[in-house]
N, C-alpha and C positions, 0 to 999 in steps of 0.2 A: 723475836722476843716479845712476850706479852706485856702490854702496858698495864700497870696497876692503877686502879681508881679512876677510870675514864669518867669524864664529865659529859653529860648530854644536855645541851641547851634546851630549855622548854619555854613555851609561852602559851597563854590562853588565846584561843582564836574565836571565842564567843560560843554561846550555846553550850557551855561546859566542856568543849573539846580542847584537849591538851595536845599541842603539837610538840613532838620530840624530834630534834635535829640530831642526826647521827654524823659525827665527825670521823675523819680518817684517823688511823687505819681501821679497816673493818675485816676482822678475821673471826675464827671460832670464839676466841676470848671476848671480843667486843660484842658478838652476837649473844653470848651467854649473859654478859653484864647488862645489855640492853633489855633482854627478856626478863631478867631478874628484877630490874627496875620497873618494868611494865607490870609484872606480877605483883610487886609490892604496892604499887599505886592502885591496881585493881582491888587489892585486898582492903584498901582504905576507903573504897567506894567510888573512885574515879572509874568511869566506864567507857568513855569515848576518847580515842586516841588517833592522831595522825602521825605516822612515822615517816619523816622526811629523809629519804636515803639518797637524795641527789648528789650530795658531796662525796659519797662513797660509790657512786655508780660504776666507775671503772674497776673497782676492787671488790664489789659486792659478792662476786662468785666465791671468794675465799671463805666467807662466813654464811652464805645464803642457806645452806643445808641446816646448820645449827639454828639459824634465825627462824626458819620455817618451823622446825620442831618446837622451839620455844614459844612461838606465836600460838601454836595449837594449845599449849597449856594456858596461855593468857586468855584466849577466847573461851576456853573451858570454864574459866572463872566468871564468865558473863560479859567480858569486855568486847567492845566493838572497835575494830581497827580499820584503817585505810592506809595505804602506802603511797608515797610519792617517789617516783624513780624515773630515770631516763631510759633510753633504749637498751643499754648494756645491763642495767639493773633489772629491767623487766625480763630480759632473757635469762639472767641468773636466777631470778625468783621462780620463773616457770620451770627451769631445769631442776630446781630444788623441790618442786612439788607445791608451789604456792597456789596453783590452780585449784587444789583441794580445800583451800582455806576459804572462809567466808569474807575475807578482806579483799577489797578492790585495790587496783593499782592505778594511780592517776599521774598525769603530767604536771599538775599544779596543786599547790597546797589548798587554794580556795575550793577547787572541785572536790578534793578529798575531805575537807571540812564539811562541805555541804552533804556529802554522801553519808558520813557518820552522824551528823547532827540530826538527820531526818530518821535515823533508825532508833527504835525504842530498845535500850539495852535490857538484858535479862536481869530482873530485880531479885529473883528468888535465890541467887547464889551468894547472897550476903552483901552488905554494904549499901546497896541502893544507888541509884544514879544521882549525880550531882546536877544541880541547876547551873545557870549561867553566873551565879554569884562568885566573883573572883576571890572573895574572902574564904571560900571553902577549899581553895587550892593553895599552891605555893605563893608566897608573898613576892613582891618585886625583887627583894633581895635574894630570893631563891630562884634565880633564873637559869640555874644549871643544876642538874641532879646527877 
């Protein structure tokens, strides 16, 4: 059964990087909702994301294919992403074709943040990159989207 209106906890990690935590369960529906959220945020100018998939590591295979497809669309909008996943999640992402994406997979959020914070996002696709100013993103009351 598909869960309606999933919430994805978000937080600023500095340098304009938005970390999105992915809660259980993770299936095609969750993957589609997550990618829709990332696409909407990219359309508003947010360009650097870390997607933390550690909580869904054991079940990531269920939605990995849909997730990889959706991430292609997000990166086509100029967004720069990195993922955080455990061993099972890495295997699921590789099997789904994540190796063809420009996004790296890391063991820790800090390493993922460093990898996207150092990349210059594509500015010509609309919106422009955000700086580290937290006022340009969600307010503390909006810690879950």
